FIZATI-898994 format. One line per field, with one value per residue (C-alpha): residue in one letter; residue number from 1; y, z, x. Coordinates in Angstrom, 3 decimals. Example, Ala and Ser with C-alpha at 12.3 -4.5 7.8 and 13.67 -1.06 7.14 Angstrom:
2
residu: c(A, S)
num: c(1, 2)
c2: c(-4.500, -1.060)
c3: c(7.800, 7.140)
c1: c(12.300, 13.670)
//
This chain:
71
residu: c(M, N, E, L, D, Y, N, S, I, K, R, K, I, E, S, Q, K, C, A, E, H, N, Q, N, P, Q, F, I, K, T, S, K, G, F, E, I, K, A, C, C, E, N, F, R, S, Q, L, V, K, K, A, E, K, I, I, A, D, E, T, Q, K, A, I, E, K, M, M, K, K, Y, S)
num: c(1, 2, 3, 4, 5, 6, 7, 8, 9, 10, 11, 12, 13, 14, 15, 16, 17, 18, 19, 20, 21, 22, 23, 24, 25, 26, 27, 28, 29, 30, 31, 32, 33, 34, 35, 36, 37, 38, 39, 40, 41, 42, 43, 44, 45, 46, 47, 48, 49, 50, 51, 52, 53, 54, 55, 56, 57, 58, 59, 60, 61, 62, 63, 64, 65, 66, 67, 68, 69, 70, 71)
c2: c(21.769, 19.389, 19.618, 21.302, 19.050, 19.724, 17.062, 19.073, 22.273, 20.479, 19.208, 22.682, 24.318, 21.607, 21.589, 25.137, 25.739, 28.625, 30.581, 31.488, 28.172, 25.614, 24.033, 22.756, 23.859, 21.646, 22.145, 21.008, 20.885, 21.889, 22.056, 25.841, 25.749, 25.195, 25.929, 26.273, 25.539, 26.982, 27.631, 31.405, 33.952, 35.591, 32.288, 31.393, 34.738, 34.163, 30.685, 31.881, 34.348, 31.623, 29.173, 31.754, 32.187, 28.412, 27.938, 30.719, 29.015, 25.602, 27.117, 28.696, 25.333, 23.581, 26.195, 25.944, 22.145, 22.345, 24.849, 22.647, 19.714, 21.608, 23.378)
c3: c(-174.787, -177.705, -179.948, -183.312, -186.342, -187.856, -190.520, -191.875, -191.775, -193.464, -196.295, -196.891, -197.028, -198.997, -201.654, -202.679, -205.652, -206.242, -209.267, -210.235, -209.670, -209.771, -206.542, -203.495, -199.997, -197.049, -193.747, -190.654, -187.158, -184.537, -180.752, -181.031, -183.664, -187.338, -190.119, -193.829, -196.379, -199.823, -203.069, -202.553, -199.783, -201.480, -201.630, -198.069, -196.780, -198.469, -196.956, -193.455, -193.626, -194.953, -192.242, -189.511, -190.759, -190.983, -187.463, -186.130, -187.735, -186.355, -182.891, -183.046, -184.018, -181.152, -178.640, -179.907, -179.696, -176.157, -175.106, -176.495, -174.573, -171.280, -171.803)
c1: c(-39.102, -38.907, -35.900, -36.415, -36.758, -33.341, -33.913, -36.834, -34.768, -31.866, -34.094, -35.544, -32.096, -30.310, -33.042, -32.033, -29.701, -27.357, -28.593, -25.039, -23.191, -26.051, -24.755, -26.627, -25.594, -24.721, -26.578, -24.672, -26.167, -23.588, -23.594, -24.052, -26.801, -26.077, -23.623, -24.298, -21.612, -22.271, -20.431, -20.321, -20.852, -23.835, -25.749, -24.715, -25.998, -29.356, -29.563, -28.707, -31.612, -33.912, -32.755, -33.391, -36.960, -37.507, -36.133, -38.367, -41.377, -40.358, -39.866, -43.328, -44.845, -43.028, -44.247, -47.835, -47.691, -46.332, -49.010, -51.793, -50.360, -50.555, -53.882)
//
């Protein structure tokens, strides 16, 4: 299966700003998945949920693309 587009995911996450601290997060791809560094735990928790949804969407797109290729 094709690798997920982590650059797209990174752009979507790093474009967010903390409402409380007006800071941008840092998205880091790791060998086990990803890590998000943020100014506070509340913002980081929100971003983790958002990243999980984005990754699920990207995975769905990759599967659909692969299925079209083989059908």
